[in-house]
C-alpha positions in Angstrom: 167.9 145.4 71.3 166.1 144.2 74.4 164.0 146.7 76.4 164.1 147.2 80.1 160.7 146.4 81.8 159.8 148.2 85.0 157.5 146.3 87.3 156.0 146.9 90.7 153.8 145.3 93.4 151.7 146.7 96.2 151.9 144.5 99.3 148.5 144.0 100.9 149.6 141.6 103.6 152.7 140.0 105.0 154.1 137.4 102.7 153.8 133.8 103.6 157.2 132.1 103.3 156.9 128.8 101.4 158.8 125.7 102.4 161.1 124.3 99.8 162.3 120.8 100.9 166.1 120.7 101.4 166.5 124.5 101.0 167.3 127.0 103.7 167.6 130.8 103.3 170.2 132.8 105.2 171.6 136.3 104.9 175.0 137.4 103.7 177.7 136.6 106.3 181.0 138.1 105.2 183.5 138.3 102.3 183.6 134.5 102.1 180.2 134.5 100.5 181.3 136.7 97.6 183.0 134.0 95.5 180.0 131.7 95.9 177.7 134.5 95.0 179.7 135.4 91.9 179.8 131.8 90.8 176.0 131.5 91.3 175.1 134.7 89.4 177.6 133.9 86.6 175.9 130.5 86.1 172.4 131.9 86.4 173.0 134.5 83.7 175.5 132.6 81.5 173.0 132.2 78.6 170.9 135.3 79.3 170.1 137.6 76.3 170.8 140.4 76.8 174.0 139.2 78.4 175.2 140.3 81.8 178.6 141.9 82.3 181.1 139.6 84.1 181.1 139.7 87.9 184.2 140.1 90.1 184.9 141.4 93.6 185.1 145.0 92.5 181.6 144.9 90.8 180.1 143.1 93.8 181.4 145.9 96.1 180.0 148.5 93.7 176.6 146.8 93.5 176.3 146.0 97.2 178.9 146.9 99.8 179.5 150.5 98.6 175.8 151.3 98.4 174.3 153.6 101.1 171.5 151.1 101.7 173.8 148.1 102.1 173.5 145.9 105.2 174.0 142.1 105.3 170.4 141.5 106.2 169.3 142.8 102.8 171.0 140.0 100.8 169.6 136.5 101.0 171.2 133.3 99.9 169.2 130.0 99.3 171.3 127.0 99.9 171.1 123.2 100.3 173.3 121.0 102.4 174.4 117.5 101.2 174.7 114.4 103.4 178.3 115.3 104.0 177.5 118.7 105.4 178.7 120.7 102.3 176.5 123.6 101.3 175.6 124.6 97.7 174.3 128.0 96.9 171.1 127.7 94.8 169.8 131.3 94.5 170.1 134.8 95.8 168.2 138.1 95.9 168.8 141.5 97.5 166.6 144.2 98.7 167.9 147.4 97.1 166.8 150.9 97.6 166.4 153.9 95.4 166.0 157.5 96.6 166.8 159.1 99.9 167.0 156.9 103.0 163.9 156.8 105.1 160.2 156.0 104.8 160.0 157.3 101.2 162.9 155.2 99.8 161.8 152.9 97.0 162.3 149.2 97.7 163.7 147.4 94.8 164.4 143.7 93.9 168.1 143.6 93.2 169.7 140.7 91.4 167.3 137.7 91.8 169.2 134.7 90.4 168.7 130.9 90.6 171.1 128.3 89.2 169.7 126.8 86.0 169.7 123.3 87.4 167.7 124.4 90.4 165.0 126.4 88.6 161.4 125.1 88.9 161.9 124.0 92.5 160.4 127.1 94.1 163.7 128.7 95.1 162.9 132.0 93.3 159.4 132.1 95.0 161.0 131.4 98.3 163.6 134.2 97.9 160.9 136.7 96.7 158.6 135.8 99.6 161.6 136.4 102.0 162.2 139.8 100.4 158.6 140.8 100.5 158.3 139.7 104.1 161.3 141.9 104.9 159.7 144.8 103.1 156.5 144.4 105.1 158.5 144.3 108.4 160.3 147.6 107.3 156.9 149.3 106.5 157.6 149.3 102.8 154.4 148.4 101.0 155.4 148.9 97.3 158.3 147.0 95.7 159.8 147.9 92.3 162.1 145.9 90.0 163.6 146.0 86.5 164.0 143.1 84.2 164.3 142.7 80.4 161.9 141.7 77.7 164.4 139.0 76.6 164.3 137.3 80.0 160.9 135.7 79.5 161.1 133.3 82.4 161.8 136.2 84.8 158.8 138.1 83.4 156.5 135.2 83.8 157.8 134.6 87.4 157.2 138.2 88.4 153.8 138.3 86.8 152.8 135.1 88.6 153.9 136.7 91.9 151.6 139.7 91.2 154.0 142.2 89.8 152.6 144.6 87.2 154.4 146.3 84.4 154.8 150.1 84.7 156.6 152.5 87.0 
């Protein structure tokens, strides 16, 4: 059995958003983004141990749209555009919330995912910096997340970004 790992980071300054050549970050637009998001997250977690339950529209609604903290500006999508103008979703992250709305709500990293073929390019760092920048703008100075001991690459990423284990 794989254990859940709780991590946190105290923000000391506004995050600098890195430039990743050929990658742009935008927020969720509308229901048309859901199928691309589901495809991305399914690919990102296809080989994960522990495994992740399958995604569908109902689960997406339960995880995002039906949450009291939901707003499109809290879900970021990293994408690239080819020479023909077609876009490809590379990664995603959402700023979740635990606790009562307001200044004491706990900011949480919710579903960071990057396509396996696009890992190592800085997409996850770009998305996390975007999320941290948004937290700073909202006055939230502490960010929490959960991951799993079996997801070693995620643990190493979060630790390299300054996240510490513990609650």
